C-alpha positions as CSV (number, residue, x, y, z in Angstrom):
1,X,-14.2,53.5,67.9
2,X,-17.2,54.5,65.7
3,X,-15.0,55.9,63.0
4,X,-12.6,52.9,63.0
5,X,-15.6,50.6,62.5
6,X,-17.1,52.7,59.6
7,X,-16.1,50.1,57.0
8,X,-18.4,47.6,58.7
9,X,-21.3,49.6,57.4
10,X,-20.2,49.3,53.8
11,X,-19.0,51.7,51.2
12,X,-19.5,55.4,51.7
13,X,-19.1,58.6,49.8
14,X,-18.5,62.2,51.1
15,X,-17.9,65.7,49.7
16,X,-15.2,67.9,51.2
17,X,-13.8,71.4,51.0
18,X,-10.6,72.8,52.3
19,X,-8.9,76.1,52.6
20,X,-5.1,76.3,52.8
21,X,-3.4,79.4,54.1
22,X,0.4,79.5,54.5
23,X,0.7,83.1,55.4
24,X,1.2,82.2,59.1
25,X,4.2,80.1,58.0
26,X,5.8,83.1,56.2
27,X,4.6,82.0,52.7
28,X,2.2,84.2,50.8
29,X,0.2,81.2,49.5
30,X,-3.5,80.5,49.9
31,X,-5.9,78.4,48.0
32,X,-9.1,76.4,48.1
33,X,-9.7,72.7,47.4
34,X,-13.0,70.8,46.7
35,X,-13.4,67.2,46.1
36,X,-15.4,64.0,46.3
37,X,-14.4,60.7,47.9
38,X,-15.9,57.2,47.5
39,X,-14.4,54.6,49.8
40,X,-15.3,50.9,49.7
41,X,-12.7,49.7,52.2
42,X,-9.1,50.5,53.1
43,X,-7.8,49.4,49.7
44,X,-10.5,50.5,47.3
45,X,-11.3,54.2,46.8
46,X,-11.8,56.9,44.2
47,X,-11.1,60.6,44.9
48,X,-11.5,63.6,42.6
49,X,-10.4,67.0,43.6
50,X,-9.7,70.4,42.2
51,X,-7.4,73.0,43.7
52,X,-7.2,76.7,43.0
53,X,-4.5,79.0,44.3
54,X,-4.8,82.5,42.8
55,X,-1.9,84.8,42.5
56,X,-1.2,87.4,45.2
57,X,0.4,90.9,45.3
58,X,3.5,89.2,46.8
59,X,3.6,86.7,44.0
60,X,2.1,88.3,40.8
61,X,1.4,85.7,38.2
62,X,2.2,82.9,40.6
63,X,-1.3,81.4,40.7
64,X,-1.9,77.7,40.2
65,X,-4.9,75.5,39.5
66,X,-5.0,71.8,39.0
67,X,-7.3,68.8,39.1
68,X,-6.5,65.3,40.4
69,X,-7.9,61.9,40.3
70,X,-6.7,59.2,42.7
71,X,-7.8,55.6,42.4
72,X,-6.8,52.8,44.7
73,X,-7.7,49.4,43.1
74,X,-6.8,47.0,45.8
75,X,-3.1,46.7,45.1
76,X,-2.0,50.0,43.6
77,X,-2.7,53.7,44.0
78,X,-2.9,55.6,40.8
79,X,-2.8,59.4,40.7
80,X,-3.6,61.4,37.6
81,X,-2.9,65.2,37.9
82,X,-3.7,67.8,35.3
83,X,-1.7,71.0,36.0
84,X,-1.4,73.3,33.0
85,X,1.3,75.4,34.7
86,X,3.5,72.3,35.3
87,X,3.5,70.4,32.1
88,X,-0.1,69.3,31.8
89,X,-1.3,65.8,32.7
90,X,0.9,63.4,34.6
91,X,0.3,59.9,36.0
92,X,2.0,58.2,39.0
93,X,1.5,54.8,40.6
94,X,2.6,53.2,43.8
95,X,2.0,49.7,45.1
96,X,0.1,49.7,48.5
97,X,3.0,47.7,50.0
98,X,5.4,50.5,49.1
99,X,2.9,53.1,50.2
100,X,2.8,51.5,53.6
101,X,6.6,51.5,53.9
102,X,6.8,55.2,52.9
103,X,4.0,56.0,55.4
104,X,6.0,54.3,58.2
105,X,8.9,56.6,57.5
106,X,6.7,59.7,57.6
107,X,4.8,59.1,60.8
108,X,2.3,56.9,59.1
109,X,1.2,59.6,56.7
110,X,2.0,59.4,53.1
111,X,1.3,62.3,50.8
112,X,-0.7,60.0,48.6
113,X,-2.8,58.4,51.4
114,X,-6.4,59.6,51.2
115,X,-8.0,57.2,53.7
116,X,-9.5,59.5,56.3
117,X,-9.7,56.7,58.8
118,X,-6.0,55.9,58.4
119,X,-5.1,59.6,58.8
120,X,-7.1,59.9,62.0
121,X,-5.6,56.7,63.3
122,X,-2.1,58.2,62.8
123,X,-3.0,61.3,64.7
124,X,-4.6,59.4,67.6
125,X,-1.7,57.1,68.0
126,X,0.6,60.1,68.2
127,X,-1.3,62.7,70.2
128,X,-3.7,62.7,73.2
129,X,-7.1,64.2,72.4
130,X,-9.4,65.9,74.9
131,X,-13.1,66.6,74.6
132,X,-13.6,70.3,74.2
133,X,-17.3,70.4,73.6
134,X,-20.3,68.0,73.0
135,X,-23.3,69.7,71.6
136,X,-25.7,69.7,68.7
137,X,-25.0,66.1,67.8
138,X,-21.3,66.8,67.4
139,X,-18.2,66.2,69.6
140,X,-15.2,68.5,69.4
141,X,-11.8,67.1,70.2
142,X,-8.5,68.9,70.5
143,X,-5.0,67.3,70.3
144,X,-2.1,69.6,71.2
145,X,1.3,69.0,69.5
146,X,4.2,68.6,71.9
147,X,7.9,68.6,71.0
148,X,7.9,64.8,71.2
149,X,4.8,64.4,69.0
150,X,6.0,67.0,66.6
151,X,9.0,64.8,65.8
152,X,6.8,61.8,65.2
153,X,4.2,63.6,63.1
154,X,6.8,64.7,60.6
155,X,5.3,66.7,57.7
156,X,1.9,67.0,59.5
157,X,3.4,69.2,62.2
158,X,4.7,72.0,60.0
159,X,6.0,75.1,61.9
160,X,3.2,77.3,63.1
161,X,0.8,74.4,63.7
162,X,0.1,74.0,67.4
163,X,-2.5,71.2,67.4
164,X,-5.5,69.7,65.6
165,X,-9.2,70.2,66.1
166,X,-11.6,67.5,65.1
167,X,-15.4,68.0,65.0
168,X,-17.0,64.5,64.8
169,X,-20.5,63.5,64.1
170,X,-21.7,61.9,67.3
171,X,-23.7,59.1,65.5
172,X,-21.1,58.0,62.9
173,X,-17.8,59.2,64.4
174,X,-17.0,60.6,61.0
175,X,-15.3,64.1,61.0
176,X,-17.4,67.1,59.8
177,X,-14.5,69.5,60.3
178,X,-10.8,69.1,60.7
179,X,-8.4,72.1,61.2
180,X,-4.9,72.7,62.2
181,X,-4.6,75.3,64.9
182,X,-2.6,78.4,64.2
183,X,-3.2,82.0,63.2
184,X,-4.5,81.7,60.6
185,X,-5.2,78.0,60.5
186,X,-2.8,76.3,58.1
187,X,-5.5,74.1,56.8
188,X,-9.2,73.8,57.5
189,X,-11.4,71.0,56.0
190,X,-15.1,70.5,56.0
191,X,-16.7,67.1,55.2
192,X,-20.4,67.0,54.2
193,X,-23.1,64.8,52.7
194,X,-21.7,61.6,54.1
195,X,-23.7,58.8,52.5
196,X,-23.5,55.0,52.9
197,X,-24.1,53.2,49.7
198,X,-25.0,49.7,48.6
199,X,-21.9,48.0,47.2
200,X,-24.0,46.4,44.4
201,X,-25.1,49.8,43.2
202,X,-21.6,51.3,42.8
203,X,-20.7,51.8,39.1
204,X,-18.8,49.0,37.5
205,X,-15.1,49.8,37.3
206,X,-15.3,52.6,39.8
207,X,-12.1,51.4,41.5
208,X,-10.2,50.6,38.3
209,X,-7.9,52.9,36.4
210,X,-6.2,52.8,33.0
211,X,-3.7,55.5,32.1
212,X,-4.5,57.5,29.0
213,X,-2.8,55.9,25.9
214,X,0.6,57.3,25.2
215,X,1.0,59.0,28.6
216,X,4.1,57.8,30.5
217,X,3.5,56.6,34.1
218,X,6.0,57.4,36.9
219,X,6.6,54.6,39.3
220,X,6.9,56.2,42.8
221,X,7.7,52.8,44.3
222,X,10.9,52.6,42.2
223,X,11.9,56.1,43.3
224,X,11.4,55.2,46.9
225,X,13.4,52.0,46.6
226,X,16.3,53.9,45.0
227,X,16.3,56.4,47.8
228,X,16.0,53.9,50.7
229,X,19.6,52.7,50.8
230,X,20.9,56.2,51.2
231,X,18.3,56.9,53.9
232,X,19.2,53.7,55.7
233,X,22.9,54.6,55.5
234,X,22.2,57.9,57.2
């Protein structure tokens, strides 16, 4: 309840780090991600992140590194990704209405959704969480994945993930750690430096985005609409 009411306290910003390890899923892939999120409400946010996945003995020369900027301006989510190994800079956009529809077809979780509150809402609607520990101003919750919830979670419940652990700040309800259970954990995230900010002090244009001149923009909504008839027919 504290987390779901976080927007009542005004805009916030937070730094985060994550490690991704797919070795437990049979893939020799591992990397690290760092980023910063400023969120004013459910439809206005700005996220910057960088991802680094070095090569491995199993995949020599297979390393990858990219940066990404995602801006949600109230009606549309824009994503600008700069990946030198995959053609350089690319821009996509999707209307929030289309994003909501795609999220409903993927257990409420769209790959481009970055609202941490919405993500936790999805998990809590699907799984039952129990209190594991309450100490040091933090509360640790665990949600186990059942066969029934696995089907509903879709891409969140990849093979090898048995459940999710949330460590929440007792005062704000905001997560300080989120990790998927498994050996090793598929993903482990840490949130730090949560700060509530005065909306009047946010930089002008923070939640606005204009694509670089001359760079084509891919409309993800159009792609989803073209795929929907085939999915409905199935």
